[in-house]
N, C-alpha and C positions, 0 to 999 in steps of 0.2 A: 417682473420676477427677478429676484436677486440671483446673481451668478455665484453659486456656492462651489468653491474649489475643494474637492475631496482629496484627502491625503491618507497615507497608510500610517498605522501606529509605528513608532520608531523610525519612520521614513524607510521602512523595509518593504520591498515589493511582495513579500510572502505573508506579511502580517495583515490583519483585517483592515479594511478601509474605514476611517472615522466617518460616521454619518451614514454608512451603508449597511448597518447591522440588520435592518429590517427588509432590505432589498432581497428579492428572491434570486436564487442562483444555485446551481448544482455544482458540486465538486466531483471531479473525475480524476482517475489515475489512468494514464495511457502508457502502454508498453507495446511496441511494434504496432500491429494493427488492432490490438485489443484495447477496449475502453471500459473501465469499471466505474460504476457509480458508487461513490463512497457512502452516500445515504442508504442505498439498498444493501451494501455490504454491512453497514452498521446494524440494519434491521435483521439481516440473516445471522449476524454474530451474537445477537443478544442471547444471554443464557448459556453461551459456550463456556466451557472450562478454559482458563487462560494457561498458556504454557510459557515457561521462561525460555527465551531464545538465547542460545549460547552466543557469547561474544564473537567467536570465530565465524559463526554463520552471519551475524550482523555485519561484521567487517567485510566479509566476502560480498554480501549483497550491496552494501553501501558504496563499494568501489564502482558499481554500475548504475546506481540510483542517482537521480538529479536532486542534489542537496545543495542549498545555498548556505555556505558556511556562515555568512553574516547573520542568517536567520536563526541558526541553532541556539544562540544565547537568548533569543526572545521566547523560545518555546518552554512553557512550564513543564516540569517533569511530571506533575500530577494531572496532566491533561488527558489521561485515558490510555487505553491499551491500543496496540496496533492490530492490523488485520492482514492475515496472510491467506492467499488463495492457493489452491492446488490444481495445477494444470495436468492434463492427462499424459500418459506415456513417459513419465519421468521428465517432462519438459520444464519443470521447476516449480518453486513455491515462492512467488514474488510477494513482497510486502507492499500492499497497495494503499495502506493508510498508516502513517506514523513514522515515515522516513526521517524527518527532522528530530522527532522525539527519540528515535533509535540512535541517531548520530550523537545526540547529547548524552544519552545513557551510556553509550559506548565510551565517549570521551571522558566522562566522569566515573567510569567503572562502576556503574549502577546496573542493577538487573533491568531488563526490558521484557515486558510480557505482551503476548499477542493471542488473539483468537485465530484459529486455523479453520478455514472453510474447506470442506472436503470437495471432491470432484463434482458431486451432484449439486452441492450448493454453489460452487463456482460457476457451473454451467447455468444454473438458475440466475445468478448474478449477471452473467454476460447477456443472457436473453433479456433481462430487464433493463440492461444498460444500452445495448446496441440493437436490440430486436432479435427475435428467434431465428429468422432465416440467416442473417449474417453471423450470429453466434454459432449456430449449428454448422455453418460452412467452415469457420475457423476451427471449431472444436474437432471436426472430422479431420482437418488437415493436421492439427496437433497430434491427434491419436495415431495418425499414420507416419509421423515423423520418427526419426532415429536420433539418438544422442550423438553429439559431436565428440570426437575422441578426447578432447580436453575436459569433458564433463564426466568421464568415468571415475569411479571411486565411490566413496561414501556418499549416499544420497542425502539431499537436504532434509528429508524426513528423519533419517537416522541421526543426523547432526542435531536436529531440533530436540530430539528426545533423550539426549545424553545428560 
């Protein structure tokens, strides 16, 4: 059996692996103890109206997101919309799919569009991603949490809809 060495497009660790296009694999986005299946999020977001995410909101989010600067140039701008989830009790609205596309759109001063999953859909996504018992445990903890003093001010939802 020949030993085939797989490599990434553009020698970039975030780009797809050459020869692995048909290999099964699940893409997830993790934030703290939460793990979101991008596949399930895409299914839930089908048919949603897309919103234009304000550059200020993108810039604020991308300060905290894991974005590989060298990969931003490899991402085509026309590769689809992003997906934002809604956590309970004002805990935030993280972008779980499209961070590199958002970074490129922001850098090139182009609009970035996303589908927003509401709290019910976000909980359904979490249950499908990490199991109902674990998802419900973390959801209950999020609902009981309070905002950090630095988080007060205009909510992400208000900023998204300007």
